[in-house]
C-alpha positions in Angstrom: 71.3 88.5 -35.4 67.6 88.1 -34.8 66.0 89.0 -31.4 65.2 85.3 -30.9 68.8 84.6 -30.1 69.4 86.7 -27.0 72.3 84.6 -25.6 74.1 84.9 -28.9 73.5 88.7 -29.0 74.8 89.0 -25.4 78.0 87.1 -26.3 78.4 89.2 -29.5 78.3 92.4 -27.4 80.9 90.9 -25.0 83.4 90.0 -27.7 82.7 92.9 -30.0 81.8 90.9 -33.1 78.6 89.7 -34.7 80.0 86.9 -36.9 78.5 83.6 -36.0 81.8 81.7 -36.2 83.4 84.0 -33.7 80.4 83.7 -31.4 80.5 79.9 -31.6 84.2 79.8 -31.1 83.8 81.9 -27.9 81.0 79.6 -26.7 83.1 76.5 -27.2 86.2 78.1 -25.6 84.1 79.0 -22.5 82.8 75.5 -22.3 86.3 74.1 -22.7 87.6 76.3 -19.9 84.6 75.3 -17.7 85.3 71.6 -18.2 89.0 72.1 -17.5 88.1 73.8 -14.2 85.8 70.9 -13.4 88.6 68.5 -14.1 90.9 70.4 -11.8 88.3 70.3 -9.1 87.7 66.6 -9.5 91.5 66.0 -9.3 91.8 68.0 -6.1 88.9 66.1 -4.6 90.6 62.8 -5.7 93.8 63.8 -3.9 91.8 64.6 -0.7 89.9 61.3 -0.8 93.2 59.4 -1.5 94.8 61.1 1.6 91.8 60.1 3.7 92.1 56.5 2.4 95.8 56.3 3.1 95.3 57.7 6.6 92.4 55.4 7.4 94.3 52.4 6.0 97.2 53.1 8.4 94.8 53.1 11.3 93.2 49.9 10.1 96.7 48.2 10.0 97.5 49.4 13.5 94.2 48.1 14.8 94.6 44.7 13.1 97.9 44.2 15.0 95.8 43.8 18.1 94.4 40.6 16.7 90.9 39.5 17.4 89.8 41.7 20.3 86.1 42.3 20.8 86.8 46.0 21.7 88.6 46.5 18.4 86.4 44.4 16.1 83.5 46.8 15.8 85.5 50.0 15.1 87.6 48.1 12.7 84.6 46.9 10.7 83.3 50.5 10.6 86.7 51.8 9.4 86.8 49.1 6.7 83.4 49.9 5.5 84.2 53.6 5.4 87.4 52.8 3.4 85.3 50.9 0.9 83.0 53.9 0.5 86.0 56.1 -0.1 87.4 53.8 -2.7 84.0 53.8 -4.5 83.9 57.6 -4.3 87.5 57.9 -5.6 86.5 55.7 -8.6 83.5 57.8 -9.3 85.6 61.0 -9.1 88.2 59.6 -11.5 85.5 58.7 -13.9 84.0 62.2 -13.7 87.4 63.8 -14.1 88.0 61.7 -17.2 84.6 62.7 -18.6 85.4 66.4 -18.0 88.7 66.0 -19.9 86.9 64.4 -22.8 84.3 67.1 -22.9 87.0 69.8 -22.8 88.5 68.4 -26.0 85.2 67.4 -27.6 84.7 70.6 -29.6 88.4 71.2 -30.6 87.4 71.4 -34.2 85.5 74.6 -33.7 88.3 76.2 -31.7 90.9 75.5 -34.4 88.9 77.2 -37.2 
């Protein structure tokens, strides 16, 4: 491999082979594993946000039992706004997890060869 491909040469040394198909297979398998790790991280974060949403929602329900009390209205509005922010964050994390899963399977053709 020519000197103008230093990254490919580095991977070739790591895997002990200089064939381009083996190097590309290694590159794609590393990318696939990285995206799988990203997907796991997103899923863990989704679970954390969901737990926070559930906990906050229980508090909101308890505060709503008091009815329309001026002392409770302001904190209740803040909690509801925070709950909406968490729902938006959860939706974004679900989307990112889905994208990571798609990217992990994107180059399956090269890994099967």
